[in-house]
N, CA, C, O and the ligand as a Tripos MOL2 file, in Angstrom:
@<TRIPOS>MOLECULE
protein
  225   223    57     0     0
PROTEIN
NO_CHARGES

@<TRIPOS>ATOM
      1 N         193.9620   75.5230  133.0080 N.3       1 MET1
      2 CA        193.9900   76.3760  134.2030 C.3       1 MET1
      3 C         192.5650   76.6350  134.6970 C.2       1 MET1
      4 O         191.6600   76.8740  133.8970 O.2       1 MET1
      5 N         192.3720   76.5870  136.0080 N.am      2 LYS2
      6 CA        191.0470   76.8740  136.5590 C.3       2 LYS2
      7 C         190.7740   78.3800  136.4960 C.2       2 LYS2
      8 O         191.6450   79.2100  136.7580 O.2       2 LYS2
      9 N         189.5330   78.6910  136.1380 N.am      3 MET3
     10 CA        189.1580   80.0970  136.0270 C.3       3 MET3
     11 C         188.0000   80.4010  136.9760 C.2       3 MET3
     12 O         187.2250   79.5200  137.3480 O.2       3 MET3
     13 N         187.9090   81.6620  137.3520 N.am      4 ARG4
     14 CA        186.7400   82.0940  138.1270 C.3       4 ARG4
     15 C         186.3390   83.4870  137.6710 C.2       4 ARG4
     16 O         187.1170   84.2190  137.0600 O.2       4 ARG4
     17 N         185.1080   83.8230  137.9890 N.am      5 GLU5
     18 CA        184.5730   85.0980  137.5140 C.3       5 GLU5
     19 C         184.8410   86.1930  138.5330 C.2       5 GLU5
     20 O         184.5880   86.0290  139.7260 O.2       5 GLU5
     21 N         185.3520   87.2970  138.0490 N.am      6 CYS6
     22 CA        185.5790   88.4550  138.9210 C.3       6 CYS6
     23 C         184.2240   89.0730  139.2710 C.2       6 CYS6
     24 O         183.4500   89.3820  138.3650 O.2       6 CYS6
     25 N         183.9120   89.2630  140.5640 N.am      7 PRO7
     26 CA        182.6120   89.8300  140.9320 C.3       7 PRO7
     27 C         182.4880   91.3140  140.5920 C.2       7 PRO7
     28 O         181.3830   91.8550  140.5660 O.2       7 PRO7
     29 N         183.6060   91.9630  140.3330 N.am      8 ALA8
     30 CA        183.5680   93.3950  140.0530 C.3       8 ALA8
     31 C         183.3410   93.6960  138.5660 C.2       8 ALA8
     32 O         182.5490   94.5720  138.2210 O.2       8 ALA8
     33 N         184.0500   92.9540  137.6780 N.am      9 CYS9
     34 CA        183.9520   93.2560  136.2510 C.3       9 CYS9
     35 C         183.4300   92.0760  135.4310 C.2       9 CYS9
     36 O         183.3220   92.1790  134.2090 O.2       9 CYS9
     37 N         183.1020   90.9460  136.0900 N.am     10 ALA10
     38 CA        182.5030   89.7650  135.4600 C.3      10 ALA10
     39 C         183.3920   89.1400  134.3870 C.2      10 ALA10
     40 O         182.8940   88.4430  133.5030 O.2      10 ALA10
     41 N         184.7050   89.3800  134.4560 N.am     11 MET11
     42 CA        185.6310   88.7540  133.5210 C.3      11 MET11
     43 C         186.1620   87.4670  134.1360 C.2      11 MET11
     44 O         186.2610   87.3420  135.3570 O.2      11 MET11
     45 N         186.5090   86.4980  133.2640 N.am     12 LYS12
     46 CA        187.0930   85.2480  133.7470 C.3      12 LYS12
     47 C         188.5860   85.4830  133.9960 C.2      12 LYS12
     48 O         189.3260   85.9040  133.1060 O.2      12 LYS12
     49 N         189.0010   85.1990  135.2310 N.am     13 VAL13
     50 CA        190.4110   85.3610  135.5810 C.3      13 VAL13
     51 C         190.9210   84.0540  136.1740 C.2      13 VAL13
     52 O         190.1260   83.2040  136.5770 O.2      13 VAL13
     53 N         192.2360   83.8860  136.2300 N.am     14 ALA14
     54 CA        192.8300   82.6750  136.7700 C.3      14 ALA14
     55 C         192.4210   82.4950  138.2320 C.2      14 ALA14
     56 O         192.4280   83.4450  139.0150 O.2      14 ALA14
     57 N         192.0600   81.2470  138.5860 N.am     15 ALA15
     58 CA        191.5540   80.9740  139.9340 C.3      15 ALA15
     59 C         192.6180   81.1980  141.0010 C.2      15 ALA15
     60 O         192.2890   81.4710  142.1560 O.2      15 ALA15
     61 N         193.8990   81.0860  140.6250 N.am     16 ASN16
     62 CA        194.9580   81.2170  141.6250 C.3      16 ASN16
     63 C         195.4690   82.6480  141.7800 C.2      16 ASN16
     64 O         196.3370   82.9050  142.6140 O.2      16 ASN16
     65 N         194.9410   83.5770  140.9900 N.am     17 SER17
     66 CA        195.3910   84.9610  141.1160 C.3      17 SER17
     67 C         194.6460   85.6480  142.2580 C.2      17 SER17
     68 O         193.4470   85.4450  142.4490 O.2      17 SER17
     69 N         195.3790   86.4600  143.0080 N.am     18 LYS18
     70 CA        194.7860   87.1130  144.1720 C.3      18 LYS18
     71 C         194.0640   88.3990  143.7940 C.2      18 LYS18
     72 O         193.1540   88.8360  144.5000 O.2      18 LYS18
     73 N         194.4670   89.0050  142.6820 N.am     19 THR19
     74 CA        193.7930   90.2200  142.2320 C.3      19 THR19
     75 C         193.3900   90.0640  140.7730 C.2      19 THR19
     76 O         194.0360   89.3340  140.0210 O.2      19 THR19
     77 N         192.3210   90.7510  140.3730 N.am     20 CYS20
     78 CA        191.8570   90.7130  138.9960 C.3      20 CYS20
     79 C         192.8110   91.5230  138.1200 C.2      20 CYS20
     80 O         193.0920   92.6790  138.4350 O.2      20 CYS20
     81 N         193.3220   90.9370  137.0120 N.am     21 PRO21
     82 CA        194.2500   91.6860  136.1540 C.3      21 PRO21
     83 C         193.5590   92.7830  135.3430 C.2      21 PRO21
     84 O         194.2270   93.6700  134.8120 O.2      21 PRO21
     85 N         192.2490   92.7340  135.2440 N.am     22 ILE22
     86 CA        191.5230   93.7280  134.4450 C.3      22 ILE22
     87 C         191.1520   94.9520  135.2890 C.2      22 ILE22
     88 O         191.4150   96.0880  134.8950 O.2      22 ILE22
     89 N         190.5350   94.7070  136.4580 N.am     23 CYS23
     90 CA        190.0770   95.8460  137.2680 C.3      23 CYS23
     91 C         190.7970   95.9390  138.6040 C.2      23 CYS23
     92 O         190.4790   96.7990  139.4250 O.2      23 CYS23
     93 N         191.7800   95.0440  138.8280 N.am     24 SER24
     94 CA        192.5720   94.9800  140.0660 C.3      24 SER24
     95 C         191.7160   94.8030  141.3170 C.2      24 SER24
     96 O         192.0610   95.2780  142.3990 O.2      24 SER24
     97 N         190.5820   94.1040  141.1400 N.am     25 TYR25
     98 CA        189.7580   93.7280  142.2960 C.3      25 TYR25
     99 C         190.5120   92.6890  143.1260 C.2      25 TYR25
    100 O         191.0800   91.7470  142.5730 O.2      25 TYR25
    101 N         190.5190   92.8550  144.4420 N.am     26 GLU26
    102 CA        191.2000   91.8960  145.3180 C.3      26 GLU26
    103 C         190.2220   90.8240  145.7680 C.2      26 GLU26
    104 O         189.2060   91.1280  146.3930 O.2      26 GLU26
    105 N         190.5280   89.5610  145.4490 N.am     27 PHE27
    106 CA        189.6730   88.4540  145.8620 C.3      27 PHE27
    107 C         189.8910   88.1750  147.3390 C.2      27 PHE27
    108 O         191.0320   88.0680  147.7880 O.2      27 PHE27
    109 N         188.8010   88.0570  148.1020 N.am     28 PRO28
    110 CA        188.9660   87.7360  149.5260 C.3      28 PRO28
    111 C         189.4490   86.3020  149.7010 C.2      28 PRO28
    112 O         189.0170   85.4000  148.9830 O.2      28 PRO28
    113 N         190.3510   86.0990  150.6610 N.am     29 ASP29
    114 CA        190.8850   84.7680  150.9380 C.3      29 ASP29
    115 C         189.8920   84.0250  151.8300 C.2      29 ASP29
    116 O         189.6520   84.4300  152.9670 O.2      29 ASP29
    117 N         189.3170   82.9430  151.3160 N.am     30 SER30
    118 CA        188.2950   82.2150  152.0690 C.3      30 SER30
    119 C         188.8780   81.5500  153.3050 C.2      30 SER30
    120 O         188.1770   81.3530  154.2980 O.2      30 SER30
    121 N         190.1730   81.2000  153.2470 N.am     31 ARG31
    122 CA        190.7970   80.5400  154.3940 C.3      31 ARG31
    123 C         190.9180   81.4840  155.5780 C.2      31 ARG31
    124 O         190.8560   81.0490  156.7280 O.2      31 ARG31
    125 N         191.0930   82.7950  155.3050 N.am     32 THR32
    126 CA        191.1870   83.7810  156.3760 C.3      32 THR32
    127 C         189.8890   83.8220  157.1740 C.2      32 THR32
    128 O         189.9210   83.9350  158.4000 O.2      32 THR32
    129 N         188.7490   83.7310  156.4930 N.am     33 GLY33
    130 CA        187.4570   83.7490  157.1660 C.3      33 GLY33
    131 C         187.2940   82.5800  158.1070 C.2      33 GLY33
    132 O         186.8140   82.7410  159.2290 O.2      33 GLY33
    133 N         187.6930   81.3930  157.6540 N.am     34 ALA34
    134 CA        187.5750   80.1860  158.4770 C.3      34 ALA34
    135 C         188.4470   80.3220  159.7220 C.2      34 ALA34
    136 O         188.0570   79.9010  160.8110 O.2      34 ALA34
    137 N         189.6330   80.9140  159.5530 N.am     35 LYS35
    138 CA        190.5490   81.1000  160.6790 C.3      35 LYS35
    139 C         189.9220   82.0220  161.7270 C.2      35 LYS35
    140 O         190.0170   81.7660  162.9270 O.2      35 LYS35
    141 N         189.2780   83.0980  161.2590 N.am     36 TRP36
    142 CA        188.6430   84.0500  162.1690 C.3      36 TRP36
    143 C         187.5190   83.3990  162.9550 C.2      36 TRP36
    144 O         187.3840   83.6350  164.1560 O.2      36 TRP36
    145 N         186.7080   82.5790  162.2910 N.am     37 ILE37
    146 CA        185.6010   81.9040  162.9690 C.3      37 ILE37
    147 C         186.1480   80.9770  164.0480 C.2      37 ILE37
    148 O         185.6110   80.9290  165.1550 O.2      37 ILE37
    149 N         187.2190   80.2360  163.7310 N.am     38 ALA38
    150 CA        187.8300   79.3320  164.6990 C.3      38 ALA38
    151 C         188.3710   80.1130  165.8920 C.2      38 ALA38
    152 O         188.2000   79.6870  167.0340 O.2      38 ALA38
    153 N         189.0200   81.2450  165.6440 N.am     39 ALA39
    154 CA        189.5780   82.0640  166.7100 C.3      39 ALA39
    155 C         188.4700   82.6170  167.5980 C.2      39 ALA39
    156 O         188.6070   82.6260  168.8220 O.2      39 ALA39
    157 N         187.3720   83.0790  166.9950 N.am     40 LEU40
    158 CA        186.2670   83.6390  167.7730 C.3      40 LEU40
    159 C         185.6180   82.5560  168.6410 C.2      40 LEU40
    160 O         185.2660   82.8110  169.7920 O.2      40 LEU40
    161 N         185.4630   81.3570  168.0920 N.am     41 LEU41
    162 CA        184.8890   80.2490  168.8600 C.3      41 LEU41
    163 C         185.7660   79.9270  170.0580 C.2      41 LEU41
    164 O         185.2620   79.6930  171.1570 O.2      41 LEU41
    165 N         187.0820   79.9140  169.8500 N.am     42 LEU42
    166 CA        188.0310   79.6160  170.9160 C.3      42 LEU42
    167 C         187.9470   80.6750  172.0100 C.2      42 LEU42
    168 O         187.9240   80.3500  173.1960 O.2      42 LEU42
    169 N         187.9010   81.9550  171.6030 N.am     43 ILE43
    170 CA        187.8090   83.0540  172.5660 C.3      43 ILE43
    171 C         186.4990   82.9590  173.3480 C.2      43 ILE43
    172 O         186.4840   83.1500  174.5640 O.2      43 ILE43
    173 N         185.4030   82.6640  172.6520 N.am     44 GLY44
    174 CA        184.1080   82.5170  173.3000 C.3      44 GLY44
    175 C         184.1180   81.4070  174.3410 C.2      44 GLY44
    176 O         183.5470   81.5490  175.4220 O.2      44 GLY44
    177 N         184.7680   80.3080  174.0050 N.am     45 LEU45
    178 CA        184.8700   79.1670  174.9140 C.3      45 LEU45
    179 C         185.6600   79.5560  176.1690 C.2      45 LEU45
    180 O         185.2590   79.2410  177.2890 O.2      45 LEU45
    181 N         186.7960   80.2500  175.9630 N.am     46 LEU46
    182 CA        187.6360   80.6630  177.0870 C.3      46 LEU46
    183 C         186.8940   81.6360  177.9810 C.2      46 LEU46
    184 O         186.9680   81.5280  179.2050 O.2      46 LEU46
    185 N         186.1710   82.5970  177.3870 N.am     47 VAL47
    186 CA        185.4290   83.5930  178.1560 C.3      47 VAL47
    187 C         184.3220   82.9250  178.9600 C.2      47 VAL47
    188 O         184.1050   83.2770  180.1190 O.2      47 VAL47
    189 N         183.6100   81.9570  178.3560 N.am     48 SER48
    190 CA        182.5300   81.2820  179.0860 C.3      48 SER48
    191 C         183.0910   80.4500  180.2350 C.2      48 SER48
    192 O         182.4730   80.3570  181.2950 O.2      48 SER48
    193 N         184.2590   79.8480  180.0270 N.am     49 TRP49
    194 CA        184.9030   79.1080  181.1170 C.3      49 TRP49
    195 C         185.2500   80.0560  182.2670 C.2      49 TRP49
    196 O         185.0370   79.7410  183.4380 O.2      49 TRP49
    197 N         185.7920   81.2300  181.9050 N.am     50 PHE50
    198 CA        186.1910   82.2290  182.8970 C.3      50 PHE50
    199 C         184.9760   82.7120  183.6850 C.2      50 PHE50
    200 O         185.0210   82.8100  184.9110 O.2      50 PHE50
    201 N         183.8700   83.0200  182.9570 N.am     51 LEU51
    202 CA        182.6630   83.4980  183.6140 C.3      51 LEU51
    203 C         182.0650   82.4230  184.5170 C.2      51 LEU51
    204 O         181.5690   82.7260  185.6020 O.2      51 LEU51
    205 N         182.1110   81.1970  184.0820 N.am     52 PHE52
    206 CA        181.5760   80.0810  184.8840 C.3      52 PHE52
    207 C         182.3600   79.9600  186.1820 C.2      52 PHE52
    208 O         181.7710   79.7520  187.2430 O.2      52 PHE52
    209 N         183.6850   80.0900  186.1110 N.am     53 ASP53
    210 CA        184.5490   80.0590  187.2920 C.3      53 ASP53
    211 C         184.2030   81.2120  188.2290 C.2      53 ASP53
    212 O         184.1910   81.0500  189.4490 O.2      53 ASP53
    213 N         183.9230   82.3730  187.6500 N.am     54 LEU54
    214 CA        183.6900   83.5930  188.4220 C.3      54 LEU54
    215 C         182.3550   83.5240  189.1550 C.2      54 LEU54
    216 O         182.2450   84.0010  190.2840 O.2      54 LEU54
    217 N         181.3460   82.9400  188.5300 N.am     55 LEU55
    218 CA        179.9870   82.9730  189.0660 C.3      55 LEU55
    219 C         179.6860   81.8220  190.0130 C.2      55 LEU55
    220 O         178.8780   81.9630  190.9310 O.2      55 LEU55
    221 N         180.3370   80.6770  189.7900 N.am     56 PHE56
    222 CA        179.9450   79.5000  190.5750 C.3      56 PHE56
    223 C         181.0860   78.9590  191.4440 C.2      56 PHE56
    224 O         180.9030   77.9730  192.1580 O.2      56 PHE56
    225 ZN        187.7900   92.3690  137.6180 Zn       57 ZN57
@<TRIPOS>BOND
     1     1     2 1
     2     2     3 1
     3     3     4 2
     4     3     5 am
     5     5     6 1
     6     6     7 1
     7     7     8 2
     8     7     9 am
     9     9    10 1
    10    10    11 1
    11    11    12 2
    12    11    13 am
    13    13    14 1
    14    14    15 1
    15    15    16 2
    16    15    17 am
    17    17    18 1
    18    18    19 1
    19    19    20 2
    20    19    21 am
    21    21    22 1
    22    22    23 1
    23    23    24 2
    24    23    25 am
    25    25    26 1
    26    26    27 1
    27    27    28 2
    28    27    29 am
    29    29    30 1
    30    30    31 1
    31    31    32 2
    32    31    33 am
    33    33    34 1
    34    34    35 1
    35    35    36 2
    36    35    37 am
    37    37    38 1
    38    38    39 1
    39    39    40 2
    40    39    41 am
    41    41    42 1
    42    42    43 1
    43    43    44 2
    44    43    45 am
    45    45    46 1
    46    46    47 1
    47    47    48 2
    48    47    49 am
    49    49    50 1
    50    50    51 1
    51    51    52 2
    52    51    53 am
    53    53    54 1
    54    54    55 1
    55    55    56 2
    56    55    57 am
    57    57    58 1
    58    58    59 1
    59    59    60 2
    60    59    61 am
    61    61    62 1
    62    62    63 1
    63    63    64 2
    64    63    65 am
    65    65    66 1
    66    66    67 1
    67    67    68 2
    68    67    69 am
    69    69    70 1
    70    70    71 1
    71    71    72 2
    72    71    73 am
    73    73    74 1
    74    74    75 1
    75    75    76 2
    76    75    77 am
    77    77    78 1
    78    78    79 1
    79    79    80 2
    80    79    81 am
    81    81    82 1
    82    82    83 1
    83    83    84 2
    84    83    85 am
    85    85    86 1
    86    86    87 1
    87    87    88 2
    88    87    89 am
    89    89    90 1
    90    90    91 1
    91    91    92 2
    92    91    93 am
    93    93    94 1
    94    94    95 1
    95    95    96 2
    96    95    97 am
    97    97    98 1
    98    98    99 1
    99    99   100 2
   100    99   101 am
   101   101   102 1
   102   102   103 1
   103   103   104 2
   104   103   105 am
   105   105   106 1
   106   106   107 1
   107   107   108 2
   108   107   109 am
   109   109   110 1
   110   110   111 1
   111   111   112 2
   112   111   113 am
   113   113   114 1
   114   114   115 1
   115   115   116 2
   116   115   117 am
   117   117   118 1
   118   118   119 1
   119   119   120 2
   120   119   121 am
   121   121   122 1
   122   122   123 1
   123   123   124 2
   124   123   125 am
   125   125   126 1
   126   126   127 1
   127   127   128 2
   128   127   129 am
   129   129   130 1
   130   130   131 1
   131   131   132 2
   132   131   133 am
   133   133   134 1
   134   134   135 1
   135   135   136 2
   136   135   137 am
   137   137   138 1
   138   138   139 1
   139   139   140 2
   140   139   141 am
   141   141   142 1
   142   142   143 1
   143   143   144 2
   144   143   145 am
   145   145   146 1
   146   146   147 1
   147   147   148 2
   148   147   149 am
   149   149   150 1
   150   150   151 1
   151   151   152 2
   152   151   153 am
   153   153   154 1
   154   154   155 1
   155   155   156 2
   156   155   157 am
   157   157   158 1
   158   158   159 1
   159   159   160 2
   160   159   161 am
   161   161   162 1
   162   162   163 1
   163   163   164 2
   164   163   165 am
   165   165   166 1
   166   166   167 1
   167   167   168 2
   168   167   169 am
   169   169   170 1
   170   170   171 1
   171   171   172 2
   172   171   173 am
   173   173   174 1
   174   174   175 1
   175   175   176 2
   176   175   177 am
   177   177   178 1
   178   178   179 1
   179   179   180 2
   180   179   181 am
   181   181   182 1
   182   182   183 1
   183   183   184 2
   184   183   185 am
   185   185   186 1
   186   186   187 1
   187   187   188 2
   188   187   189 am
   189   189   190 1
   190   190   191 1
   191   191   192 2
   192   191   193 am
   193   193   194 1
   194   194   195 1
   195   195   196 2
   196   195   197 am
   197   197   198 1
   198   198   199 1
   199   199   200 2
   200   199   201 am
   201   201   202 1
   202   202   203 1
   203   203   204 2
   204   203   205 am
   205   205   206 1
   206   206   207 1
   207   207   208 2
   208   207   209 am
   209   209   210 1
   210   210   211 1
   211   211   212 2
   212   211   213 am
   213   213   214 1
   214   214   215 1
   215   215   216 2
   216   215   217 am
   217   217   218 1
   218   218   219 1
   219   219   220 2
   220   219   221 am
   221   221   222 1
   222   222   223 1
   223   223   224 2
@<TRIPOS>SUBSTRUCTURE
     1 MET1         2 RESIDUE 1 A MET
     2 LYS2         6 RESIDUE 1 A LYS
     3 MET3        10 RESIDUE 1 A MET
     4 ARG4        14 RESIDUE 1 A ARG
     5 GLU5        18 RESIDUE 1 A GLU
     6 CYS6        22 RESIDUE 1 A CYS
     7 PRO7        26 RESIDUE 1 A PRO
     8 ALA8        30 RESIDUE 1 A ALA
     9 CYS9        34 RESIDUE 1 A CYS
    10 ALA10       38 RESIDUE 1 A ALA
    11 MET11       42 RESIDUE 1 A MET
    12 LYS12       46 RESIDUE 1 A LYS
    13 VAL13       50 RESIDUE 1 A VAL
    14 ALA14       54 RESIDUE 1 A ALA
    15 ALA15       58 RESIDUE 1 A ALA
    16 ASN16       62 RESIDUE 1 A ASN
    17 SER17       66 RESIDUE 1 A SER
    18 LYS18       70 RESIDUE 1 A LYS
    19 THR19       74 RESIDUE 1 A THR
    20 CYS20       78 RESIDUE 1 A CYS
    21 PRO21       82 RESIDUE 1 A PRO
    22 ILE22       86 RESIDUE 1 A ILE
    23 CYS23       90 RESIDUE 1 A CYS
    24 SER24       94 RESIDUE 1 A SER
    25 TYR25       98 RESIDUE 1 A TYR
    26 GLU26      102 RESIDUE 1 A GLU
    27 PHE27      106 RESIDUE 1 A PHE
    28 PRO28      110 RESIDUE 1 A PRO
    29 ASP29      114 RESIDUE 1 A ASP
    30 SER30      118 RESIDUE 1 A SER
    31 ARG31      122 RESIDUE 1 A ARG
    32 THR32      126 RESIDUE 1 A THR
    33 GLY33      130 RESIDUE 1 A GLY
    34 ALA34      134 RESIDUE 1 A ALA
    35 LYS35      138 RESIDUE 1 A LYS
    36 TRP36      142 RESIDUE 1 A TRP
    37 ILE37      146 RESIDUE 1 A ILE
    38 ALA38      150 RESIDUE 1 A ALA
    39 ALA39      154 RESIDUE 1 A ALA
    40 LEU40      158 RESIDUE 1 A LEU
    41 LEU41      162 RESIDUE 1 A LEU
    42 LEU42      166 RESIDUE 1 A LEU
    43 ILE43      170 RESIDUE 1 A ILE
    44 GLY44      174 RESIDUE 1 A GLY
    45 LEU45      178 RESIDUE 1 A LEU
    46 LEU46      182 RESIDUE 1 A LEU
    47 VAL47      186 RESIDUE 1 A VAL
    48 SER48      190 RESIDUE 1 A SER
    49 TRP49      194 RESIDUE 1 A TRP
    50 PHE50      198 RESIDUE 1 A PHE
    51 LEU51      202 RESIDUE 1 A LEU
    52 PHE52      206 RESIDUE 1 A PHE
    53 ASP53      210 RESIDUE 1 A ASP
    54 LEU54      214 RESIDUE 1 A LEU
    55 LEU55      218 RESIDUE 1 A LEU
    56 PHE56      222 RESIDUE 1 A PHE
    57 ZN57       225 GROUP 0 **** ****
């Protein structure tokens, strides 16, 4: 089983667990961050298109 270190209590926990069984630290989902960046880029693109239409 793959293991990773809990940043809160430095214990090795299963890589697929969402929370630490020792200190119940919640591991952040890295995929959620990537989704947010993609969404922000898309919104930025749409807003710049809108502003370009408005100004020119
Ligand atoms: Zn922990």
